[in-house]
C-alpha positions, 0 to 999 in steps of 0.5 A: 452489519447493515447498509446503514452501518457502512454508510455511517462509517463511510460518511464519518471517515470521509468527513475527517479526511479533509483536514489541512493539518492531516494533509500537511503531515501525509502529503510529504510521505505520499509524495516520497512514495511517488518519487520512489516509484518514479525513480525506479521507473527511471532506473528500469529504462534500458535495463534488461527484462529481469532488472526491469521486473525487479524495479516494477515490483520492488517500489510496492514493498518500500512504499508499503512500509512507508504507508504502514508507518504513516497509517499508525499515526493517522489512525491515532490522530483520527481516533482523537478527532472522533473523540473531540480531543486535540492532538499534535502530529509531532507528539503522536509521532514521538509517542508512536516511534518505537511502535512504528519501528516494530511495525515495519517488520510486518512488511519485511518478510514480504520484501525478503520473500519477493527478493528470493523469488526474484532471484529464482526467476533470474535463473530462468532468464539466464537459462533461456539465453543458452543456445538451442537447449535454453529455448527448449527448456524454457518452453517446457518450464514456461509455467514456472516464471508465470507462477513466480510472477503471480507470486509477486502479485499475490505478495503485493496484495498481501501487503495491502491486506497487512496495511488495512487489517493490521495497522488499526490494531497496532495503532489503537492497541499499541501492540505489535507481536506475532500473537497479535497477527495470529489473533487478527488473522483468526478474526478475519477468517471468522468473518471473511466476507464482512472483512472483504466487503469493508476492504472493498469499500476502503479501496473504492475511492482510492481506485477511482481517484488513482484510475482518473489520475493514471488516465490523465497521466497517460493522456498528458504523456502522449500529448505533452512530452518535453523529453522522452528520455534522460534527465528532463524526462525524469524531472517531468515525471517527478514534478507530475508525481508531486501533483499526483501525490497531492491529489491522492493524499485525501483518499490515502487519509480516507483509507486509514480512517475507514480502516479504523472505523472497520476495526472498531465496528467489528470489535464492538459487534464481536463483543455484543455477540459474545454478550 
């Protein structure tokens, strides 16, 4: 894989991400992710540390399932676009429905693992509230909550890996099985550096746009605050998240376009190396 290959894949993925039809399909789904995150942020206001920890990470696992389902349809649409075939998102959605339902189970174990770990860390939050003994024991075992929080972050990262590396084979091969997951995992292991590099190229535009929007959101929140709490604050956050989602939608489309490009390119190079 050379720089010219990456440049060609990047350019084609970028070329097909600015489409009115794809925007109208993707935006409501990305916006629903934004509303979920905003809702959980609102619910965490005034809650205890343990509950706030749950509401900080749990939206990631919900949105991962939504994005995985969205990605299956987008990659199929992109495959048709590149080949010059006409398509309808309604028809693609109908044909992909059974596959989408099966694919959501790919993120379910990660969500269950998070909830189990969150329940375990709750024990330490209860433990530290015990007078005298709780403080001493919490100090001695403080590394355990650290490891658990690190596990939360790692599960979130694995969710992103699942979306990037598994969505293309599910969408293009209409296959969602444990054998497919193992096969894809072995493929990633065989060319780990190449896969990491492609993932970073896919994330780069997303990270830049999200960073700019997040910074703009912080400045807006600190200089133009209608309400600091209550329903008005929640309404302000929801409206802002809708605008946030509209600007994020093109890079979300690019992410899946580039994921499809990466998968097809690696499949071709794998076949050529075998021959």
